[in-house]
N, C-alpha and C positions, 0 to 999 in steps of 0.2 A: 901807118901802122896803128897809130893811136885811133884814128877814125874807124879803121877796120875793127879794132877791139871794141870800140863804142858800139858799132853796129851789131857786133856779136852779142854784146851785153844786152842791148835793147831787144834783140831778137830772142835771146834767152829769157828775158823777162816776159816777153809776150807768150813764149812757149809755156813758161811756168804758169803764167796767169791762165792760159787756156787749159792747161792740165788741171789747175785748181778749179777752174770753172766746171770742167767736165766732171771732176771728182765731186764737186758740190751738187751737181745735178744728179749724179748717181746716188749720193747719200740721201737726198730728199725723196727720191723715188723709192729707195729701200725702206725709208721710214714710213712712207705712205703705204707701201705694201704691207709692212708689219702691222701698222695701225689698222689697215683695212681688214687684215686677218683677225685682229683682236676685237673689232667692233661688235660682231655677233655675240661673242662671249660677254662683252661689257653690257650689251643690251639685255642678254639673258640674265646676267647677274643682277642688273638694275630691276628687271621685271620681277625676278624672284624676291629681291629685297622688298619691293613695293607690296607684293602679295603677302610676304611674311608680316610686313607692318600692318596690312589690312587685317590679316588673321589675328594678329596680336591685339589690334583695336577691337575686333569683334569679340575675342575671348574676354577682353577687359570689360566691354560693355555687358556681356553676359554675366561676368563675375559681379559687376556692380548691380545688375538687375537681381541676381541671386541674393546678394547681400541685402538689397532693399526688400526683396520678397521675404527673406528670412526674418528681417527686422519687423516687417508687417505681420508675419505669422506669429512672431513672439509677442507682439502687442496684442493681437487677437487672442492668443492663448492666455495672456494675462487677464484680458477682459473677460474671456470665457471662465477663467478660474474665479474671478471676482463675482461674476454673475452666478456661478454655481454655488459659491459660498453664500451669496445673498439669498438665492433660492432655498438653500438648505436651512438658513436662519428663518426664512418665512415659513418653510415647511414645519420647523419646530414650533414656531409661534402658532401656526394653524392647528397643529396637533394639540398644543396646550389649550387653545381656544375650544377645540372639539371636546377635549377631556372635561373642561369646565362646563361646557354646554351639556355634556352627557350627565355630569353630576347634577346640574340644575334640573334636567329633565327627570332624573331619578327622584330628586327631592320633590319636584312638582307632582310626580306620579304618586309618591307616598302621601303627600297632602291631599291629592284628589281622592285617593283610596279612603283616607280617613274621613274626608267630608262625605263621600258617597256612602260610607258605612253609617255615618251619623244621619244622613238624609234618609237612607233606607229604613233606619230605625225610628224616624220621626212619626211614621204612621202607626207604630206599635204603641199606641196610647193605652194606658190603663185607667179606666174610669172609676172614680170613687162612687160610693152610694149617694144618690141624690139627696140633697137637704132642701126641705120645703119651707117657704115663708108664706103665711096666710094673709088673705085680704078680706075686707068686709064687702057686703053686697054692692055691686056697681062702683067700687072704689079701686084706686091703684096707689093709695098712700100706704107707706110702710109703718107698721106699728112698732112699738119699742121692742117687743119680743122678736119681731122679724129683723130688726137692726142688730140685736145681740147675736142672732144666728149668722148674719152676714159678717159681723165683726170676727166671729170664729173662723169663717172661711177665709177672710182676708189675711188673718194671722198665719194660716197654713202656707200661704205663698209669699209671705213677706220676706224680702231680701233675696228672692230667687230672680235671676235675670233671664232665665230661659228654661225650657223643658216642661212647660205646663200650659194649659189652656183652660179657661172657664167657659162653661156652656150654660146659658140661661134659657129656660123655656117657660112661657107664661100660659096660664090656663084659666077657664071660667067654668061655671056650672052650666046647665042646659037651658036656663031661662034666657029669654031674649032671642033675637034673630041671629043668624050666622054672622053677618057683617059686623053687627055691634059686638058680638062676642070676640071676633078676631081682633078688632081694634082695642077692646078692653084688655085682652090678654097681652097684646103688644105693649100697651102702656104699663102694665104690671112688670113685664120683663125689663122695660126701660127704667122703671123706678129702681129695680135691683141693680141695674147697670150703673146708674148715676151714683148710687150709694157706694158701690165697690170702688169706683173710680175715685170718689172722695176719700177712700181709705188707702189710696196710693197703689191700687192695682192698675197696671197699664191698660189703657183702653184697647190697644191692639191685641191684648191677650183674652179679650172677652167677645163671645158671639152670642147673639140673642135671636129669639123667634117667638112670635105669638101664635099659639095653636088652637085658640078658642076652646071648644068643648071636647077636643080629642083627648084620648088617653085618660079618662076619668079613673080616679083611684077608689071611688066609692059610688054608691047608688044615688043618682040625681033625683030619685023619686022621694027621698027623705030629706028633711031639713039638715040633719047631721051629715048626710052624704054630700049634699050640695056645698056645705061649709068646707068640707075637706077638698073639694074640687076647685074652690076659689083660691088658687095658689100660684106660686112660681117656684120652679125647681132649679137648683144650682148643682152642677157636677164639676169636679176638678179632674181634668184629664192630664195625666203625666206621661211624658215621653219615655220610652225605654232606652233611647239613645243619649240621654243627658241626665246627669245626676241631679238630685233635688237641690244641691247646694251651689249650682252654677250661678 
């Protein structure tokens, strides 16, 4: 009886184990079936998650690029503003320079006009009456009376720095040949020149010429006439563009 019970117990154990084994196999199969059904969804969700992550990364990159571009644009805008301000400053300086240059041109034009007016009037000389100094026959030496006449002429231009010119012309009577008379009349003009320079009349203010027997003031056929022709004449030429007290 006891052995029979034991056999039954053992058999029951085997049966239970078999049932459990069969049950375990059924459970694993069910799990595999359930998991198999979920795998496509899991894959889809995983793929979607990956794509979303990639899109987020792309958006983030574009955002970073946009931020960098905005920062660069802001820097360029600042630089452009600085350049514009510098250009405006330079434009103001250029305008000031142009204004100064214009004023300088106007002043220069005024001075030029003044000088041109004075130059134009330099030719408007007024000649005084000629004053004559006399010479002896074949001589170019100044007599005392001639020197007194020249002293008077020198005093007329004394202290004047500009606005006048002295013109000296030498002459002879008709005796002698032409060449001799030209040379003699030149020496007489030079004698007058030397004396006036000795009286502080500037040399560059004096012009001379020997004219020989030209322009006689009296008849060379008479002794008195020839005496009057042996002379040098001095004229004071005054410019209309400069006052006598310059």
